[in-house]
Biotite code that builds the C-alpha atoms (Angstrom):
import biotite.structure as struc

atoms = struc.array([
    struc.Atom([-0.047, 0.062, -0.040], chain_id="A", res_id=1, res_name="MET", atom_name="CA", element="C"),
    struc.Atom([2.767, 2.322, 1.029], chain_id="A", res_id=2, res_name="ASP", atom_name="CA", element="C"),
    struc.Atom([4.556, 1.778, -2.349], chain_id="A", res_id=3, res_name="LYS", atom_name="CA", element="C"),
    struc.Atom([1.183, 2.490, -4.395], chain_id="A", res_id=4, res_name="ASN", atom_name="CA", element="C"),
    struc.Atom([0.619, 5.636, -2.401], chain_id="A", res_id=5, res_name="MET", atom_name="CA", element="C"),
    struc.Atom([4.173, 6.822, -3.152], chain_id="A", res_id=6, res_name="LYS", atom_name="CA", element="C"),
    struc.Atom([3.422, 6.075, -6.907], chain_id="A", res_id=7, res_name="THR", atom_name="CA", element="C"),
    struc.Atom([0.368, 8.053, -6.836], chain_id="A", res_id=8, res_name="ILE", atom_name="CA", element="C"),
    struc.Atom([1.946, 10.955, -5.210], chain_id="A", res_id=9, res_name="LYS", atom_name="CA", element="C"),
    struc.Atom([4.957, 10.684, -7.494], chain_id="A", res_id=10, res_name="THR", atom_name="CA", element="C"),
    struc.Atom([2.309, 10.617, -10.488], chain_id="A", res_id=11, res_name="GLY", atom_name="CA", element="C"),
    struc.Atom([0.328, 13.596, -9.218], chain_id="A", res_id=12, res_name="LEU", atom_name="CA", element="C"),
    struc.Atom([3.493, 15.753, -8.542], chain_id="A", res_id=13, res_name="LEU", atom_name="CA", element="C"),
    struc.Atom([5.173, 15.005, -11.965], chain_id="A", res_id=14, res_name="GLU", atom_name="CA", element="C"),
    struc.Atom([1.742, 15.698, -13.913], chain_id="A", res_id=15, res_name="SER", atom_name="CA", element="C"),
    struc.Atom([0.466, 18.540, -12.272], chain_id="A", res_id=16, res_name="LEU", atom_name="CA", element="C"),
    struc.Atom([2.829, 21.025, -13.884], chain_id="A", res_id=17, res_name="PRO", atom_name="CA", element="C"),
    struc.Atom([2.190, 19.822, -17.225], chain_id="A", res_id=18, res_name="LEU", atom_name="CA", element="C"),
    struc.Atom([-1.551, 19.937, -16.427], chain_id="A", res_id=19, res_name="SER", atom_name="CA", element="C"),
    struc.Atom([-1.352, 23.565, -16.196], chain_id="A", res_id=20, res_name="ILE", atom_name="CA", element="C"),
    struc.Atom([-0.036, 23.873, -19.741], chain_id="A", res_id=21, res_name="ALA", atom_name="CA", element="C"),
    struc.Atom([-2.714, 21.217, -20.970], chain_id="A", res_id=22, res_name="ILE", atom_name="CA", element="C"),
    struc.Atom([-5.400, 23.208, -19.294], chain_id="A", res_id=23, res_name="SER", atom_name="CA", element="C"),
    struc.Atom([-4.281, 26.398, -21.272], chain_id="A", res_id=24, res_name="THR", atom_name="CA", element="C"),
    struc.Atom([-4.425, 24.242, -24.602], chain_id="A", res_id=25, res_name="TYR", atom_name="CA", element="C"),
    struc.Atom([-7.770, 22.844, -23.511], chain_id="A", res_id=26, res_name="GLY", atom_name="CA", element="C"),
    struc.Atom([-9.055, 26.455, -22.853], chain_id="A", res_id=27, res_name="LEU", atom_name="CA", element="C"),
    struc.Atom([-7.782, 27.104, -26.356], chain_id="A", res_id=28, res_name="SER", atom_name="CA", element="C"),
    struc.Atom([-9.662, 24.390, -27.860], chain_id="A", res_id=29, res_name="TYR", atom_name="CA", element="C"),
    struc.Atom([-12.962, 25.250, -26.099], chain_id="A", res_id=30, res_name="GLY", atom_name="CA", element="C"),
    struc.Atom([-12.496, 28.898, -27.292], chain_id="A", res_id=31, res_name="VAL", atom_name="CA", element="C"),
    struc.Atom([-11.565, 28.037, -30.858], chain_id="A", res_id=32, res_name="LEU", atom_name="CA", element="C"),
    struc.Atom([-14.458, 25.400, -30.980], chain_id="A", res_id=33, res_name="ALA", atom_name="CA", element="C"),
    struc.Atom([-16.929, 28.223, -29.953], chain_id="A", res_id=34, res_name="ASN", atom_name="CA", element="C"),
    struc.Atom([-15.680, 30.333, -32.497], chain_id="A", res_id=35, res_name="GLU", atom_name="CA", element="C"),
    struc.Atom([-16.254, 27.508, -35.058], chain_id="A", res_id=36, res_name="ALA", atom_name="CA", element="C"),
    struc.Atom([-19.814, 27.397, -33.892], chain_id="A", res_id=37, res_name="ASN", atom_name="CA", element="C"),
    struc.Atom([-19.629, 24.059, -32.197], chain_id="A", res_id=38, res_name="LEU", atom_name="CA", element="C"),
    struc.Atom([-21.962, 23.535, -29.751], chain_id="A", res_id=39, res_name="GLY", atom_name="CA", element="C"),
    struc.Atom([-21.205, 22.743, -26.292], chain_id="A", res_id=40, res_name="LEU", atom_name="CA", element="C"),
    struc.Atom([-22.261, 18.978, -26.578], chain_id="A", res_id=41, res_name="PHE", atom_name="CA", element="C"),
    struc.Atom([-20.105, 18.459, -29.473], chain_id="A", res_id=42, res_name="ALA", atom_name="CA", element="C"),
    struc.Atom([-17.013, 20.346, -27.852], chain_id="A", res_id=43, res_name="VAL", atom_name="CA", element="C"),
    struc.Atom([-17.349, 18.140, -24.661], chain_id="A", res_id=44, res_name="MET", atom_name="CA", element="C"),
    struc.Atom([-17.929, 14.903, -26.796], chain_id="A", res_id=45, res_name="ALA", atom_name="CA", element="C"),
    struc.Atom([-14.704, 15.199, -28.496], chain_id="A", res_id=46, res_name="MET", atom_name="CA", element="C"),
    struc.Atom([-12.854, 15.944, -25.405], chain_id="A", res_id=47, res_name="SER", atom_name="CA", element="C"),
    struc.Atom([-14.409, 12.815, -23.498], chain_id="A", res_id=48, res_name="LEU", atom_name="CA", element="C"),
    struc.Atom([-13.977, 10.398, -26.449], chain_id="A", res_id=49, res_name="PHE", atom_name="CA", element="C"),
    struc.Atom([-11.245, 11.546, -28.535], chain_id="A", res_id=50, res_name="VAL", atom_name="CA", element="C"),
    struc.Atom([-8.861, 13.051, -25.892], chain_id="A", res_id=51, res_name="PHE", atom_name="CA", element="C"),
    struc.Atom([-6.389, 14.305, -28.355], chain_id="A", res_id=52, res_name="SER", atom_name="CA", element="C"),
    struc.Atom([-5.473, 17.905, -28.516], chain_id="A", res_id=53, res_name="GLY", atom_name="CA", element="C"),
    struc.Atom([-3.714, 17.832, -31.709], chain_id="A", res_id=54, res_name="SER", atom_name="CA", element="C"),
    struc.Atom([-6.641, 16.120, -33.510], chain_id="A", res_id=55, res_name="VAL", atom_name="CA", element="C"),
    struc.Atom([-9.431, 18.113, -31.940], chain_id="A", res_id=56, res_name="GLN", atom_name="CA", element="C"),
    struc.Atom([-7.636, 21.361, -32.919], chain_id="A", res_id=57, res_name="MET", atom_name="CA", element="C"),
    struc.Atom([-7.197, 20.106, -36.472], chain_id="A", res_id=58, res_name="VAL", atom_name="CA", element="C"),
    struc.Atom([-10.724, 19.150, -36.692], chain_id="A", res_id=59, res_name="VAL", atom_name="CA", element="C"),
    struc.Atom([-11.926, 22.509, -35.289], chain_id="A", res_id=60, res_name="VAL", atom_name="CA", element="C"),
    struc.Atom([-9.599, 24.318, -38.017], chain_id="A", res_id=61, res_name="ALA", atom_name="CA", element="C"),
    struc.Atom([-11.089, 22.077, -40.806], chain_id="A", res_id=62, res_name="MET", atom_name="CA", element="C"),
    struc.Atom([-14.579, 22.447, -39.771], chain_id="A", res_id=63, res_name="ILE", atom_name="CA", element="C"),
    struc.Atom([-13.881, 26.267, -39.855], chain_id="A", res_id=64, res_name="SER", atom_name="CA", element="C"),
    struc.Atom([-12.515, 25.952, -43.251], chain_id="A", res_id=65, res_name="ALA", atom_name="CA", element="C"),
    struc.Atom([-15.509, 24.309, -44.705], chain_id="A", res_id=66, res_name="GLY", atom_name="CA", element="C"),
    struc.Atom([-13.876, 20.727, -45.032], chain_id="A", res_id=67, res_name="SER", atom_name="CA", element="C"),
    struc.Atom([-16.002, 17.837, -45.690], chain_id="A", res_id=68, res_name="SER", atom_name="CA", element="C"),
    struc.Atom([-16.765, 15.077, -43.311], chain_id="A", res_id=69, res_name="PHE", atom_name="CA", element="C"),
    struc.Atom([-14.501, 12.596, -45.122], chain_id="A", res_id=70, res_name="GLY", atom_name="CA", element="C"),
    struc.Atom([-11.427, 14.605, -45.170], chain_id="A", res_id=71, res_name="SER", atom_name="CA", element="C"),
    struc.Atom([-11.850, 15.492, -41.484], chain_id="A", res_id=72, res_name="VAL", atom_name="CA", element="C"),
    struc.Atom([-12.135, 11.778, -40.788], chain_id="A", res_id=73, res_name="LEU", atom_name="CA", element="C"),
    struc.Atom([-9.150, 10.757, -42.775], chain_id="A", res_id=74, res_name="ILE", atom_name="CA", element="C"),
    struc.Atom([-6.867, 13.472, -41.176], chain_id="A", res_id=75, res_name="THR", atom_name="CA", element="C"),
    struc.Atom([-7.836, 12.695, -37.654], chain_id="A", res_id=76, res_name="SER", atom_name="CA", element="C"),
    struc.Atom([-7.050, 9.090, -38.294], chain_id="A", res_id=77, res_name="ILE", atom_name="CA", element="C"),
    struc.Atom([-3.673, 9.879, -39.863], chain_id="A", res_id=78, res_name="LEU", atom_name="CA", element="C"),
    struc.Atom([-2.814, 12.255, -37.128], chain_id="A", res_id=79, res_name="LEU", atom_name="CA", element="C"),
    struc.Atom([-3.571, 9.518, -34.507], chain_id="A", res_id=80, res_name="ASN", atom_name="CA", element="C"),
    struc.Atom([-1.464, 6.896, -36.330], chain_id="A", res_id=81, res_name="LEU", atom_name="CA", element="C"),
    struc.Atom([1.570, 8.117, -34.102], chain_id="A", res_id=82, res_name="ARG", atom_name="CA", element="C"),
    struc.Atom([-0.348, 6.513, -31.179], chain_id="A", res_id=83, res_name="ASN", atom_name="CA", element="C"),
    struc.Atom([0.454, 3.041, -32.562], chain_id="A", res_id=84, res_name="LEU", atom_name="CA", element="C"),
    struc.Atom([4.036, 3.875, -32.131], chain_id="A", res_id=85, res_name="LEU", atom_name="CA", element="C"),
    struc.Atom([3.371, 5.405, -28.737], chain_id="A", res_id=86, res_name="TYR", atom_name="CA", element="C"),
    struc.Atom([1.601, 1.988, -27.701], chain_id="A", res_id=87, res_name="GLY", atom_name="CA", element="C"),
    struc.Atom([4.187, -0.192, -28.869], chain_id="A", res_id=88, res_name="ALA", atom_name="CA", element="C"),
    struc.Atom([6.881, 1.763, -26.891], chain_id="A", res_id=89, res_name="GLY", atom_name="CA", element="C"),
    struc.Atom([4.743, 1.614, -23.699], chain_id="A", res_id=90, res_name="LEU", atom_name="CA", element="C"),
    struc.Atom([3.382, -1.844, -24.141], chain_id="A", res_id=91, res_name="ALA", atom_name="CA", element="C"),
    struc.Atom([6.147, -3.439, -21.974], chain_id="A", res_id=92, res_name="GLU", atom_name="CA", element="C"),
    struc.Atom([5.620, -0.777, -19.126], chain_id="A", res_id=93, res_name="GLY", atom_name="CA", element="C"),
    struc.Atom([2.035, -1.490, -19.093], chain_id="A", res_id=94, res_name="LEU", atom_name="CA", element="C"),
    struc.Atom([2.105, -5.271, -19.136], chain_id="A", res_id=95, res_name="ALA", atom_name="CA", element="C"),
    struc.Atom([1.405, -6.055, -15.627], chain_id="A", res_id=96, res_name="PRO", atom_name="CA", element="C"),
    struc.Atom([-1.848, -4.142, -15.791], chain_id="A", res_id=97, res_name="ALA", atom_name="CA", element="C"),
    struc.Atom([-3.285, -7.014, -17.708], chain_id="A", res_id=98, res_name="LYS", atom_name="CA", element="C"),
    struc.Atom([-7.235, -6.457, -17.792], chain_id="A", res_id=99, res_name="LYS", atom_name="CA", element="C"),
    struc.Atom([-6.761, -2.806, -17.253], chain_id="A", res_id=100, res_name="TRP", atom_name="CA", element="C"),
    struc.Atom([-4.585, -2.181, -20.333], chain_id="A", res_id=101, res_name="LYS", atom_name="CA", element="C"),
    struc.Atom([-7.496, -1.580, -22.699], chain_id="A", res_id=102, res_name="TRP", atom_name="CA", element="C"),
    struc.Atom([-8.246, 1.422, -20.362], chain_id="A", res_id=103, res_name="LEU", atom_name="CA", element="C"),
    struc.Atom([-4.872, 2.659, -20.078], chain_id="A", res_id=104, res_name="LEU", atom_name="CA", element="C"),
    struc.Atom([-4.530, 2.441, -23.809], chain_id="A", res_id=105, res_name="ALA", atom_name="CA", element="C"),
    struc.Atom([-7.085, 5.214, -24.058], chain_id="A", res_id=106, res_name="PHE", atom_name="CA", element="C"),
    struc.Atom([-4.480, 7.617, -22.330], chain_id="A", res_id=107, res_name="GLY", atom_name="CA", element="C"),
    struc.Atom([-1.713, 6.915, -24.814], chain_id="A", res_id=108, res_name="VAL", atom_name="CA", element="C"),
    struc.Atom([-0.894, 10.533, -26.304], chain_id="A", res_id=109, res_name="SER", atom_name="CA", element="C"),
    struc.Atom([2.047, 12.768, -26.481], chain_id="A", res_id=110, res_name="ASP", atom_name="CA", element="C"),
    struc.Atom([2.448, 13.887, -22.774], chain_id="A", res_id=111, res_name="GLU", atom_name="CA", element="C"),
    struc.Atom([1.510, 10.762, -20.954], chain_id="A", res_id=112, res_name="PRO", atom_name="CA", element="C"),
    struc.Atom([4.059, 8.799, -23.257], chain_id="A", res_id=113, res_name="TYR", atom_name="CA", element="C"),
    struc.Atom([6.994, 11.207, -22.360], chain_id="A", res_id=114, res_name="VAL", atom_name="CA", element="C"),
    struc.Atom([6.287, 10.819, -18.775], chain_id="A", res_id=115, res_name="LEU", atom_name="CA", element="C"),
    struc.Atom([5.456, 7.221, -18.842], chain_id="A", res_id=116, res_name="GLY", atom_name="CA", element="C"),
    struc.Atom([8.430, 6.064, -21.160], chain_id="A", res_id=117, res_name="SER", atom_name="CA", element="C"),
    struc.Atom([10.822, 8.011, -18.886], chain_id="A", res_id=118, res_name="SER", atom_name="CA", element="C"),
    struc.Atom([9.340, 6.412, -15.851], chain_id="A", res_id=119, res_name="ARG", atom_name="CA", element="C"),
    struc.Atom([9.533, 2.867, -17.309], chain_id="A", res_id=120, res_name="PHE", atom_name="CA", element="C"),
    struc.Atom([13.175, 3.534, -18.444], chain_id="A", res_id=121, res_name="HIS", atom_name="CA", element="C"),
    struc.Atom([14.281, 4.231, -14.932], chain_id="A", res_id=122, res_name="LYS", atom_name="CA", element="C"),
    struc.Atom([12.055, 2.032, -12.721], chain_id="A", res_id=123, res_name="TYR", atom_name="CA", element="C"),
    struc.Atom([10.568, -0.580, -14.982], chain_id="A", res_id=124, res_name="GLY", atom_name="CA", element="C"),
    struc.Atom([7.009, -1.303, -15.698], chain_id="A", res_id=125, res_name="PRO", atom_name="CA", element="C"),
    struc.Atom([4.389, 0.669, -13.661], chain_id="A", res_id=126, res_name="ASP", atom_name="CA", element="C"),
    struc.Atom([0.780, 0.972, -14.954], chain_id="A", res_id=127, res_name="PRO", atom_name="CA", element="C"),
    struc.Atom([-0.381, 2.607, -11.779], chain_id="A", res_id=128, res_name="LEU", atom_name="CA", element="C"),
    struc.Atom([1.934, 5.607, -12.445], chain_id="A", res_id=129, res_name="TYR", atom_name="CA", element="C"),
    struc.Atom([0.756, 5.781, -16.115], chain_id="A", res_id=130, res_name="PHE", atom_name="CA", element="C"),
    struc.Atom([-2.836, 5.577, -15.009], chain_id="A", res_id=131, res_name="GLY", atom_name="CA", element="C"),
    struc.Atom([-2.373, 8.602, -12.505], chain_id="A", res_id=132, res_name="VAL", atom_name="CA", element="C"),
    struc.Atom([-0.613, 10.809, -15.009], chain_id="A", res_id=133, res_name="VAL", atom_name="CA", element="C"),
    struc.Atom([-3.233, 9.980, -17.613], chain_id="A", res_id=134, res_name="THR", atom_name="CA", element="C"),
    struc.Atom([-6.205, 10.590, -15.378], chain_id="A", res_id=135, res_name="GLY", atom_name="CA", element="C"),
    struc.Atom([-4.642, 13.925, -14.250], chain_id="A", res_id=136, res_name="THR", atom_name="CA", element="C"),
    struc.Atom([-4.303, 15.134, -18.032], chain_id="A", res_id=137, res_name="PHE", atom_name="CA", element="C"),
    struc.Atom([-7.626, 13.593, -18.935], chain_id="A", res_id=138, res_name="TYR", atom_name="CA", element="C"),
    struc.Atom([-9.625, 15.587, -15.958], chain_id="A", res_id=139, res_name="LEU", atom_name="CA", element="C"),
    struc.Atom([-7.507, 18.834, -16.708], chain_id="A", res_id=140, res_name="ALA", atom_name="CA", element="C"),
    struc.Atom([-8.471, 18.425, -20.557], chain_id="A", res_id=141, res_name="TRP", atom_name="CA", element="C"),
    struc.Atom([-11.994, 18.239, -19.785], chain_id="A", res_id=142, res_name="ILE", atom_name="CA", element="C"),
    struc.Atom([-12.626, 20.871, -17.355], chain_id="A", res_id=143, res_name="VAL", atom_name="CA", element="C"),
    struc.Atom([-10.553, 23.304, -19.340], chain_id="A", res_id=144, res_name="ALA", atom_name="CA", element="C"),
    struc.Atom([-12.333, 22.498, -22.462], chain_id="A", res_id=145, res_name="SER", atom_name="CA", element="C"),
    struc.Atom([-15.690, 23.096, -20.822], chain_id="A", res_id=146, res_name="PHE", atom_name="CA", element="C"),
    struc.Atom([-14.504, 26.348, -19.391], chain_id="A", res_id=147, res_name="ILE", atom_name="CA", element="C"),
    struc.Atom([-13.127, 27.436, -22.746], chain_id="A", res_id=148, res_name="GLY", atom_name="CA", element="C"),
    struc.Atom([-16.487, 26.886, -24.543], chain_id="A", res_id=149, res_name="ALA", atom_name="CA", element="C"),
    struc.Atom([-18.489, 28.556, -22.007], chain_id="A", res_id=150, res_name="ILE", atom_name="CA", element="C"),
    struc.Atom([-16.408, 31.771, -21.944], chain_id="A", res_id=151, res_name="ILE", atom_name="CA", element="C"),
    struc.Atom([-15.499, 31.469, -25.542], chain_id="A", res_id=152, res_name="GLY", atom_name="CA", element="C"),
    struc.Atom([-17.570, 34.417, -26.573], chain_id="A", res_id=153, res_name="ASN", atom_name="CA", element="C"),
    struc.Atom([-15.614, 36.662, -24.032], chain_id="A", res_id=154, res_name="GLU", atom_name="CA", element="C"),
    struc.Atom([-11.859, 35.817, -25.268], chain_id="A", res_id=155, res_name="ILE", atom_name="CA", element="C"),
    struc.Atom([-10.153, 36.649, -28.566], chain_id="A", res_id=156, res_name="ASP", atom_name="CA", element="C"),
    struc.Atom([-7.943, 33.607, -28.980], chain_id="A", res_id=157, res_name="SER", atom_name="CA", element="C"),
    struc.Atom([-5.315, 35.163, -31.242], chain_id="A", res_id=158, res_name="GLN", atom_name="CA", element="C"),
    struc.Atom([-5.062, 38.472, -28.923], chain_id="A", res_id=159, res_name="LYS", atom_name="CA", element="C"),
    struc.Atom([-4.108, 36.039, -25.997], chain_id="A", res_id=160, res_name="TRP", atom_name="CA", element="C"),
    struc.Atom([-1.973, 33.767, -28.012], chain_id="A", res_id=161, res_name="GLY", atom_name="CA", element="C"),
    struc.Atom([-3.996, 30.562, -27.009], chain_id="A", res_id=162, res_name="LEU", atom_name="CA", element="C"),
    struc.Atom([-3.377, 28.960, -30.354], chain_id="A", res_id=163, res_name="ASP", atom_name="CA", element="C"),
    struc.Atom([0.292, 28.730, -29.407], chain_id="A", res_id=164, res_name="LEU", atom_name="CA", element="C"),
    struc.Atom([-0.434, 26.778, -26.015], chain_id="A", res_id=165, res_name="ALA", atom_name="CA", element="C"),
    struc.Atom([-0.013, 23.285, -27.528], chain_id="A", res_id=166, res_name="PHE", atom_name="CA", element="C"),
    struc.Atom([3.105, 23.902, -29.521], chain_id="A", res_id=167, res_name="PRO", atom_name="CA", element="C"),
    struc.Atom([4.910, 25.505, -26.795], chain_id="A", res_id=168, res_name="VAL", atom_name="CA", element="C"),
    struc.Atom([3.885, 22.670, -24.387], chain_id="A", res_id=169, res_name="THR", atom_name="CA", element="C"),
    struc.Atom([5.313, 19.873, -26.663], chain_id="A", res_id=170, res_name="PHE", atom_name="CA", element="C"),
    struc.Atom([8.481, 21.737, -27.601], chain_id="A", res_id=171, res_name="VAL", atom_name="CA", element="C"),
    struc.Atom([8.978, 21.927, -23.743], chain_id="A", res_id=172, res_name="ALA", atom_name="CA", element="C"),
    struc.Atom([8.468, 18.113, -23.679], chain_id="A", res_id=173, res_name="LEU", atom_name="CA", element="C"),
    struc.Atom([10.442, 17.578, -26.535], chain_id="A", res_id=174, res_name="LEU", atom_name="CA", element="C"),
    struc.Atom([13.877, 19.420, -25.925], chain_id="A", res_id=175, res_name="ILE", atom_name="CA", element="C"),
    struc.Atom([14.947, 17.165, -22.989], chain_id="A", res_id=176, res_name="PRO", atom_name="CA", element="C"),
    struc.Atom([14.586, 13.850, -25.144], chain_id="A", res_id=177, res_name="SER", atom_name="CA", element="C"),
    struc.Atom([16.992, 15.291, -28.012], chain_id="A", res_id=178, res_name="LEU", atom_name="CA", element="C"),
    struc.Atom([19.912, 13.282, -26.969], chain_id="A", res_id=179, res_name="LYS", atom_name="CA", element="C"),
    struc.Atom([20.536, 10.495, -29.264], chain_id="A", res_id=180, res_name="GLU", atom_name="CA", element="C"),
    struc.Atom([21.248, 11.210, -33.233], chain_id="A", res_id=181, res_name="ARG", atom_name="CA", element="C"),
    struc.Atom([17.980, 9.509, -34.472], chain_id="A", res_id=182, res_name="PRO", atom_name="CA", element="C"),
    struc.Atom([16.017, 11.568, -32.421], chain_id="A", res_id=183, res_name="ILE", atom_name="CA", element="C"),
    struc.Atom([17.605, 14.701, -33.204], chain_id="A", res_id=184, res_name="VAL", atom_name="CA", element="C"),
    struc.Atom([17.355, 13.724, -36.904], chain_id="A", res_id=185, res_name="ALA", atom_name="CA", element="C"),
    struc.Atom([13.629, 13.087, -36.677], chain_id="A", res_id=186, res_name="THR", atom_name="CA", element="C"),
    struc.Atom([13.108, 16.657, -34.960], chain_id="A", res_id=187, res_name="ALA", atom_name="CA", element="C"),
    struc.Atom([15.270, 18.399, -37.519], chain_id="A", res_id=188, res_name="LEU", atom_name="CA", element="C"),
    struc.Atom([13.703, 16.621, -40.586], chain_id="A", res_id=189, res_name="THR", atom_name="CA", element="C"),
    struc.Atom([10.304, 17.494, -39.203], chain_id="A", res_id=190, res_name="ALA", atom_name="CA", element="C"),
    struc.Atom([11.229, 21.204, -38.961], chain_id="A", res_id=191, res_name="VAL", atom_name="CA", element="C"),
    struc.Atom([12.682, 21.127, -42.339], chain_id="A", res_id=192, res_name="LEU", atom_name="CA", element="C"),
    struc.Atom([9.619, 19.738, -43.976], chain_id="A", res_id=193, res_name="ILE", atom_name="CA", element="C"),
    struc.Atom([7.263, 21.813, -42.076], chain_id="A", res_id=194, res_name="THR", atom_name="CA", element="C"),
    struc.Atom([9.149, 24.915, -43.104], chain_id="A", res_id=195, res_name="THR", atom_name="CA", element="C"),
    struc.Atom([9.584, 24.040, -46.711], chain_id="A", res_id=196, res_name="VAL", atom_name="CA", element="C"),
    struc.Atom([5.940, 23.122, -47.132], chain_id="A", res_id=197, res_name="LEU", atom_name="CA", element="C"),
    struc.Atom([4.456, 25.966, -45.389], chain_id="A", res_id=198, res_name="GLU", atom_name="CA", element="C"),
    struc.Atom([6.759, 28.282, -47.515], chain_id="A", res_id=199, res_name="TYR", atom_name="CA", element="C"),
    struc.Atom([5.542, 26.689, -50.719], chain_id="A", res_id=200, res_name="LEU", atom_name="CA", element="C"),
    struc.Atom([1.965, 25.854, -49.683], chain_id="A", res_id=201, res_name="PHE", atom_name="CA", element="C"),
    struc.Atom([0.828, 28.266, -46.907], chain_id="A", res_id=202, res_name="PRO", atom_name="CA", element="C"),
    struc.Atom([-1.948, 26.780, -44.632], chain_id="A", res_id=203, res_name="GLY", atom_name="CA", element="C"),
    struc.Atom([-1.794, 23.354, -46.434], chain_id="A", res_id=204, res_name="ASN", atom_name="CA", element="C"),
    struc.Atom([-3.604, 20.991, -43.937], chain_id="A", res_id=205, res_name="GLN", atom_name="CA", element="C"),
    struc.Atom([-1.529, 18.207, -45.019], chain_id="A", res_id=206, res_name="PHE", atom_name="CA", element="C"),
    struc.Atom([1.783, 19.493, -44.139], chain_id="A", res_id=207, res_name="THR", atom_name="CA", element="C"),
    struc.Atom([1.548, 18.120, -40.389], chain_id="A", res_id=208, res_name="ILE", atom_name="CA", element="C"),
    struc.Atom([0.690, 14.667, -41.793], chain_id="A", res_id=209, res_name="ILE", atom_name="CA", element="C"),
    struc.Atom([3.233, 14.578, -44.464], chain_id="A", res_id=210, res_name="ILE", atom_name="CA", element="C"),
    struc.Atom([5.942, 15.652, -41.687], chain_id="A", res_id=211, res_name="ALA", atom_name="CA", element="C"),
    struc.Atom([4.686, 13.086, -39.084], chain_id="A", res_id=212, res_name="GLY", atom_name="CA", element="C"),
    struc.Atom([5.167, 10.288, -41.595], chain_id="A", res_id=213, res_name="ILE", atom_name="CA", element="C"),
    struc.Atom([8.427, 11.023, -43.272], chain_id="A", res_id=214, res_name="VAL", atom_name="CA", element="C"),
    struc.Atom([10.201, 12.360, -40.200], chain_id="A", res_id=215, res_name="SER", atom_name="CA", element="C"),
    struc.Atom([10.170, 9.341, -38.215], chain_id="A", res_id=216, res_name="PRO", atom_name="CA", element="C"),
    struc.Atom([11.172, 7.188, -41.068], chain_id="A", res_id=217, res_name="LEU", atom_name="CA", element="C"),
    struc.Atom([14.557, 8.933, -41.087], chain_id="A", res_id=218, res_name="ILE", atom_name="CA", element="C"),
    struc.Atom([15.066, 8.369, -37.501], chain_id="A", res_id=219, res_name="GLY", atom_name="CA", element="C"),
    struc.Atom([14.185, 4.707, -38.074], chain_id="A", res_id=220, res_name="LEU", atom_name="CA", element="C"),
    struc.Atom([16.676, 4.674, -40.766], chain_id="A", res_id=221, res_name="TYR", atom_name="CA", element="C"),
    struc.Atom([19.418, 6.091, -38.640], chain_id="A", res_id=222, res_name="LEU", atom_name="CA", element="C"),
    struc.Atom([18.643, 3.891, -35.819], chain_id="A", res_id=223, res_name="LYS", atom_name="CA", element="C"),
    struc.Atom([18.848, 0.694, -37.928], chain_id="A", res_id=224, res_name="GLY", atom_name="CA", element="C"),
    struc.Atom([21.476, 1.615, -40.404], chain_id="A", res_id=225, res_name="GLY", atom_name="CA", element="C"),
    struc.Atom([24.746, -0.180, -40.841], chain_id="A", res_id=226, res_name="PRO", atom_name="CA", element="C"),
    struc.Atom([26.524, 2.063, -38.129], chain_id="A", res_id=227, res_name="ASN", atom_name="CA", element="C"),
    struc.Atom([24.115, 1.141, -35.529], chain_id="A", res_id=228, res_name="ASN", atom_name="CA", element="C"),
    struc.Atom([23.821, -2.437, -36.075], chain_id="A", res_id=229, res_name="ALA", atom_name="CA", element="C"),
])
């Protein structure tokens, strides 16, 4: 019991600072969704059942631009394909959970992956820690989404820079992990592809998808190349 309580305390302490940033991003999502004329039910349904900030923000942007349902669906699926890699990376650390793995899998996303993988690397499998972290982020996201949707008419998202909350948060998470050559190469490739495509095709909704698919391939090549065999 003492060990479990210590794990819960650690999970809360390590996730709460990031929850503040996630709440800011959730607030941004609620405000932007309100500006896109999505109803409160739709806003909250996405937060409850999708729980993916990047996907939800892209969906809101595409709806605002008048994109078709098919293009929104395909884009959402492609954006979430990275979670397959996240899941594979977390599988060993969540293995002891057994019958609860399906529930923990719902929480597989960017921030929980970073904290979870770091924890597993240092201390071995720890499903309880991952569950605490994911639950904290989930509650923060839902509450912030609700508040953002309610007060959306009172806030100018661009004036307050709320649309920058997610990229700033993710960059803060990413920088400490930029240690090995494949990881650095993946990040630099993503920056290069995004910069070039945004310059050539400003506002193209497929830029993030192309960068997300091609960049990891460069990292995988370097990791598995002849010099690393």
